[in-house]
N, C-alpha and C positions, 0 to 999 in steps of 0.2 A: 665341820667344827674341830680344832684341833686339840685336845683335849690332854694329851701327853708327849712329850719330845725327848728322845734318848738320842745324845750325839756328842762329839767334841768342840769341849769349852774353848772355842777360839780366842775370844776377846774377852775382856771383864772388866766393867767402868762400875763405880757408886749402882746406879740403879739401871742398866745396859747389858746386858750378854748378847754376845753373837756366837750362837750352838749352829755346829756344823753337821748336818743330815743329809746323807749320802751325798755329799757336795752339795748341794743349795745349805748356805747361812741363811738363819736363824735369826733377827734382832729380835731380845725379849726383853721388855721391860720386868723388871722384879725388885722388889722393896730390900729394904737394906739386911733387912732380918738375913733372907732367904743370902741374898751377894756377898755375905761374911761368913759364910757356911760352907759357901761353894771353893772344890781346891782350885788353883794353878792352872790357867790355861795350859790345854795342853791334854788334858784329862776327862776320860768321859764322865757326863752327868746324867740325870734325868731330874725331868721337869714336869710338874702336873700346870696342865695351861690352861688361861683363859682367853679364848678367840672374840676379841671387841673389834664390829664394824661399826662404821659410820660410812657417812656420804664420800667424805673425799679421801676416807683410810680404812686400812686393814688391820690390828697391831695385834699381837702378844705379847699376854702378862703372864713367868711365869714362879714358879712358888715348888717349896723342896717338900712342903706337906700338904695333905688333901683339906685340911683342918684351915690352914692358910688362903687354899684358894675358894675355899666355903665361907670363911669372912669378907674376902673379898668379892664373890658376888652379891654377898648380902647387903656391902656397903656401897655397892653402884647401884642397888636399887633403891636406895633412899635417894628423895626428889631431893636435888642439887648438889650430888657426889658424884663426879665421872670417876673414869678411871686415876686421874692424875691425882685426886684428890684422896683416894681410896687407899691408895700406895704411899703417900704421905701415913697415913693414918698409922698403916701395918709398919710402913719404916718407925712408926714413933713411938709403941709399945706392942708388948709381947701378945700372941695372939690368946693365950689363957686371960691376961689382964685387960683385956678388952673387951669376952665375952662376962668379963665381971661385972668391972665397971657400966657396961651397957644394959647388961641383966637389972645389976643395982639400981640403975638409974643418976647414976654418981655424976652431976654435972659438974663441979668441981674437977675432978680426974678426967672428966673429958676434955675438959679447956686444959689441962695442962699437956694436952698433944698436938707438938706443933702442926702450926695451917687449921686448928679447929675452934674457933669461935663459940660463945653464947649459942647463937641461933642453932649453927649445925650439931650444935652439943642437943640440944633440946629434941635437935630432927632427929641425930641419931636414938637416942631414951624414946623418944614416943613410935619412932616407925618402927625398933628391931628389936625392945625389951624382952615382948613375946616371942618373936624368930629366934630370937639367938639363945634362948633359954632350949626351945625344940631342935635345935641345930642336933642333928645326928654324931656322935660320938664317933667321928673320922680322922683323928690322930693316928695314923698308922699301926700296927700294930709290930712285934718282931715277927708272926705270924703270918702278918698277910705281905709285910715287906717280903718277906722270904720268898713267897711262894710267889710275886713278881719278880722276881730273880731271874727265874731261867725266862721266859718271855722277854723280858728284858737286857739281856746278854744278847742272845739272837739277833733281836732289832737291831743292835748296837753294830754288829758284825755284821750284818746284811748291810747297813747303812755303807758300811768299809768297802764294799762290793764281792763278799764273799757269798756264796752262794746255800740255801735255806739247807738243805743234809750236812754239808761239813759245820757250817755256824752249828746248827742243832748238836752235831756229835759230839762235838769239841768242849761244848758248855755242860753237854751231861756228863760225859767222864771228866772234869773236872766238877762239877758240883757231885760226881759219885764218890771223889776223896773225898771234900769238905764241901756239906751242904749248909753252910751257915757264913757264906762268903758275901762282902756284896755286891751290888752290880758291879761298880768298878771294877775289882778286883777280881772277879769271875772275868769277865771281860780281856782285861792281859793276862790271865792264865789262857784262856782259851785262843786268845791271838799266840802268845806263844805257842800253843801247840799247833796250830795252824803254819806257822812261819819256819815250822822244820823239815 
């Protein structure tokens, strides 16, 4: 199962991306909330992914945060809700708001989400109201995001064809100067060092 991808954003459409990782282009379906926060094509991005396997297809769904992915996986566990509907729900309401209205079994608020009718709202409330309350606080903190920067940056450089020792050394040097860099900035600075 593919659970995270770091690569070059080659194309961005409202709910579909083309992410190039190690010379391979991955089509990744995303909610509008993720698509709207991504940089312009040509920049490095990291997505938390869910691999959905069917008889006739293998599809990737990507999210900027672990919370969005966890909510997506909860949504597709509800009978009658597939990945397309789950993506539509996450495109129509913020993750925090979705957690609130489902936990409160607020059917009126759920029906305001595009694509959610009365029956779907009832299923969401009945099947997820308890599960969603026990959902771990998976929203990434600054510390956990910072801890992931070195390995994500090295992975990005490996996908661009650099050797592991060279990539690791470049990332280590960049982060020694400033340890609060986001992944994209760390990769950019490490690339500048490797190209000298």
